[in-house]
N, C-alpha and C positions, 0 to 999 in steps of 0.2 A: 616527102610524104610524112605526115604526122603518124606516130605509132604509140601504142600503150607503153608506158615507161619513160617516154620522153619528158625532159624538163622543159618548161615553157615559161615565158614572161609575157603577161598581158600588157599590151601597149596602148590599146584603145578599146572602149566598149560602148555599146548603145544602152547598156543597163543603167537607168538613172539612180540606182541604189548602190552602185559600185563607185567609190571615190578613189580614183587613181592618184589624186594629189595628196591624199592623207595616208594611203596604204599602197605598198608595193605588192604586186601579185605575181609571185613566182611559185610554181608548183609542179606536180607530177600528174601526167595524164594517166587515168585509170580505166577509162571506157570511151569508146567512140561509137555513136549511134547515127545512122542515116534514116531520117524520118521522111516518109513518102507522102504525107498529106500536107495541105496548105502550101503547095508549090514545091515542097521538098526542101530540106535543110539538114545540116550536120550539127550534132552536139558533141563537143569535145569536153568530156567531164574531167575536171581536175580537182585534186586535193591541194589547196593552196597552203604555203608555208605559214601564213598568218592565221590558219585555223578555219578559213572559209572553205566552202565546197559548192561549186557551181560550174556550169558549162560555158565554154566559149562557143559562140555561134557565128562562124565566118560570114554566112549569108546575111547577117544582121549588122555587117560592117565592124564586127569585133576583129581586132588586129592583134596577132601574137607573134612571138619570135621563139623558135626552138633554140634552146641554149645548150643542150647536150643530147 
């Protein structure tokens, strides 16, 4: 189970603006939201080591690995 404070690595994303080939996305989870509209989904908000700040959405086929 993912928790606030976990370190994660983003392996795959459906976000067309996130280029995993040019940037490595390893960061720290700082918030987890469960959204109940539009079929329901989870937002796992991360502060990425490369300075970016955005959420992983597992229901949108984003794939991540907990590394610590």
